[in-house]
N, C-alpha and C positions, 0 to 999 in steps of 0.2 A: 538166044532165046535166054540161057542160063545166065549169061553175063548179065543181059538187060535186068532179068528178076534179082540176079545179087545185086546190083546197083539201087534197085528201087527199097530192096531190104536195107540196104546200108542207109539210105536218104531216110525211110523210114525211121529207123531208129536213131538218126542224129536229131531228127524233130521232134520225136518222143523225149530225147534226152532231155533237150533243149525248153520243151513246155513243162518238165517234170521239174526243171531247174529253176524256172521262172516262176511256176508256181509256190516255190518253196521260199523266193525273194519277199521281205516286207518291203511293203508300198513306203513310199517316200513321204513325209510328214514336213509340210513347208512352216516353216519359223521364221520371226522376224527378228535381226539381230537387233540389239540395241547399241550406239554409237557410245564412245566411251566420253567423259566428260570433256567439255570442251577447254582446249589450253589457248596459250596467247597466239598459236600459230594457225587455228582454225579460219580457213578463208571461204568466204562466200561470194560467187563470181555471178553477176545477172547476166543472162542470156536471153535477150529479146526473141532469137530464133527468128531472124529476118525472112528465112524460105517459106514461113509458117505464123505470122506475127499473134494468131490467135492463142499461139502454145508454147509463150514463152516459160523458162524457168531459170531455176537457179542452183547451181551447183555447188554443192559442199564440200570442200576439201581439205584433209589431213595435211595441212603446210609443213608439220615437223616431218613426216614420210614421206610426202609426196606421194598420196593415194585418194582414191573417192570415196567418198562416205556416202552421199545420198543427194536428193534432187528434190526440189519443192517447186509446184507447179506455180507461176507468177501470169497467167491469163494472158489478157491483150494490153501491151505495153505496160507492165506493170513494173512499179516503183517500190523499191524496198529499203527499210531500215530495220536494224538492232535497236532493240530498248537498251537503255543505257547501262543496266545489270548485266545484259547478254543473255536473258532469260526468255526472251521473244523475240519473234521476226513479224514486222507487219510489212503486208504489201498492199500498197493501193493498185488496184486494176479494175478492167471493165470486163464485162461478161453481154454477150449478145445471144437472143433467145435463140436465134438460127446461126449459131456460131459467128458468123461474120456480116450478119445484119439483124435487124428486127429490132425489139424493145433492148434497148440498153440500160443496163444495171452496172455501177460502180460501188465498189466496196472496200473497206480494209480487212483482208483475210488474215487472221492472229496465228502464229505457228509455235508451238512450242519448240525453242531452239536446240533444245538435246536430242530430243526424238524427231522434229520435223512434223510432226503429227500437226494437223489444222483443229484448232480448236474452236473459234467461233469467227464470226463476221460480224462488223458494222458496216451499214449501209450510208454511204455518203453521195452529196449532189452529183449528177451524172456530167461531171465539169472537169475532173481531173486531167491534168497534162497529158496525152498521150505522147510522149516525148521518149527517149532513149534514155534507160535508167541511169540518174544521177544523183546525187548527194545533196546537190543541191534544190531539187523537187520534191525532196521529201525529208524530213527532221522531227524528232522528238525536242522537247522542251529538256532542259540541263538535266532534270529531276525525273523524267519518265512520266511526269503527269498528264501531258498535252503532245498531240500529234500536230504536226503542220503541213498540209499537202496543198503543192501548188496546183493552180486550176488553170484552163486556158479555154477560151470561147469563141474566138481568140480574148476577149476580155480578160486581165489577170485579177486573181484573187488568190486568196489560199482558205482552205477549209481548216477549222481547228477542231480538232475530236479531243473528247474528255475520255483518255484511257483509262480511268480508273473508274467511271461510271459505265462505260461503253456504249458513249453515244457522242452524236455531232452537237459541239457546242454553238458554233457560229460559222457565218463564211463572212471574211473581210476583204474587201475589195483594195487592188493594190494597181491603181492606175498608173501606166506607164514604167511599171515596175516590175523586176522579176527576181524569182530564185528566194529560197528561205534560208535566214542564217538565225539559228536561234541564239537568244544571249546566253552567255555561259552562268551569268549569274541570276537572271530573273526569270522566272518558268511563263510567266504570260508575254514576254516581248521578243518580239523578232526581227530582223532587218530583211530590207529586198535591196537590190539593184536596180538603178535607174537608168533612163535612156540618154540622161543627159549628164551620165557621168558621176551622181551624187549617190548616197545610202539614204533609203527612208527607212524609220526605224517607228514600229509602232508598238503600243503597250496596253495591253487588253485590260479588261476588267473582271471580274469574277464570272458575269454571263457570257464573255468572249467578245464583248464590244469594244471598241476603240476608247480607251481614256487619254491617251496621248499621240499624236503623230506629227512627229518632228524629222525634216530631211537635211542631211549634212550640205555643205557647200561640194561643188562639185571635185572630184580628186584625179579624175583622168579626162581624156579628150575622147569620147567614144569614135570622132571620126578619121583622128589620125593614130592613135594607139588604143582600140578598144582593149579590156580586161576580159577573160576567161571567167565565167561564172563558178567553176571547180575552184575549191579551196581544201586547203587543211589548215591544221591549229597549230599554232605555236604558245603553248602555256592556253592564257584565256584569249591569245590574239589570232584572227584570222587572217591567213596569208593568201596574197591574191598573186598571179603573174599576167601581166600586160600582152599581147601579141608581138611586141616586140622585144620584150624579156625585162621588162620594169616589176619590181617588186614593191606588193604594198602589204602593209600589216595593218588592221583595222581593230579597233575596240570597240567591241559591240553590246557591252555590259549596260550602259547608260542611256537615258533616253534620245541623245543623239549619238550617232557613230562619230566616233573620232579616228581619223586616218592619218596616220603617219606620212612624212615625205617618201615618194616613192623612188627607188635606186634601181641601178642597170646592172642587170648580172653578166652584162654581153661587155666586153671591152671594145677599141677600138676597130682593134684588128680583127675580131670575131665579126664584128658588126661591118666591115666590108668583106669578110667570105660570105655575109647574110644568114648568119648563124642565128635561129630563132625559135622559141617554144612550139611543141605543135603536140597534137594527139587529142584524146579525149579526157581521160582521167589523167592530166598530165605531170601532176606535181605531188609531191608527198613532202610530210616533214619526219624527223626523227626528232622527236620531243625533248628526250633526255639531253641531248649533244647538241642541240639548237643546231640541226643541219637542215637543207633543203633541198632537196631531189629534183630534178626538172627534165623533162624529157626535150630534146633538143635536134635541130637538123638545121644542113646548112643551105646555102642558095635559096633561102628562103624570099617569098615574095606574097603580093597579095593572093589571098585563097589557100597558102599551104600552112594553115594553122592548125588543121587536121592531120598534117604528114605523121606518120610513124616516127620514131627516136631512131637517129642514126648514133647519139651519144646521150648517156644521161650524166645531166652537170650535178656535183655536190658543191653546195653553197653553204659557208658559215654564215648562219643569221645575224650573228653581231658582227664580224666585219666586213660583212659583205662582200668576201672573198671566196674564188672558185678552188676547192681545196681539191677535186680530184674529176676524173672525167672517165666513167664506166661503155663499155660497149652497149650501146643502145636496144640490140636483140628485135629491131623493128616495133618498139614498147608503143601501145597507143592508151595503156592504163597502167597504174603502180598504186600502192598502197604500202605503209609500214607496219609491223607487228608493235607492239609496245613492251615493255619487259627489262630484263637485266641482259638478255641477250635478243637484242630486235633484228630483224629480218626485213629486207627489202622484195616484194613481189611483184611482176612484171606480167603483163599480158602480151605474148608476140603475135600482132596483128597478121602476119604471114601463115603459120600454122597453126592457131590459137594454142600455142605452148605456154604453162604458166612456169616462171623462170624465179628461181628463189637467190638471194645474196645474202651471206651474213654480215652485219653492219662492222663496224668497230673501226678503229683508227684507220686502217685500209681495208674497204669493202672485198669480199672474196664470193665467186660463184658458188653456191651450195649445192643446186641441184635444179634439173628442169624437167617438167611432167608433160606429156607429148597430147596435142590433139584434144582439148575440152570442150565438148558441147559444138554447136555450129556456130554461133555466133557471140562470144563473150566479149563483154565490152566492158564492165566494170567491177570493181572487186572491194571489197569491203573484209577485215578482219576481228576476228574475237576478240 
């Protein structure tokens, strides 16, 4: 009895001491830390969240220190793009009244790219393409005054949004053609890739109506060697790659697209081994050095064009020669930073890792950041 009493007294004393100490603690105050101003290495990673498509998101990464900064909700199959001055982030997405059914509302959500806070929305026609995030499905004009959003019902058209006045300007039909490639010199002009291998270029008037519609001659055969709609820029030229490794550069500044003759990045011996481009966002350019980076896999065949990279080939765009072969890291997407010390960023499809290479005369692995998000698929840089 005495021992039991002593134990109970000890427990009571301990509980009383803990209670007094807890009473003395100050309550936690929740705060929000502001991100530092973006530098050339800020990475925006689109994650449609395939296991729950109504809850897509964008991960914002400090690519200099390879650390997580924040997240933006992108709704159902959201398409995103940064403003040319990188001050705003635009997300064209869909919301349903009952989460995954009910009345559909399509909007362009506008976020402050510094704080990631949602600023406002612009309601757009409920026809935006509910596809996996891609650079070729949403773009701003070169001066940031207009936003072009790809539609699919499945009829193809482009919604033109006036970003200065925050309203829809027009919907432009693009029958038989797909993707949005904005002119590098004329805000009211964009091109689209067509099913017969040609390029359609539309110039709009002030009301967003078509002033001129001109179509180039076919520059590739969509049956024998189709071209990936994904692109990057080499100066004012748009760079495309075909399923078999042919490279095309297009000048889209004029009323009609002008495409240079294609050339192959795959030599005879590599072609025999079945080397082909593959992945999703499978090419990137280093503009200052005039280099092209392409995700490649061997033993390619019909249907392997989405295979992750076994190697990354580095191509000199002036000489058309391969100058390096890097480990592929199972990459499906890639992008380069700009500035004096550019980096190449890769998304590893196996582990959702973000991998960074310092570029230069000899690219060198910089860092790896593991396991980002659920299903990251596309990335852009500040």
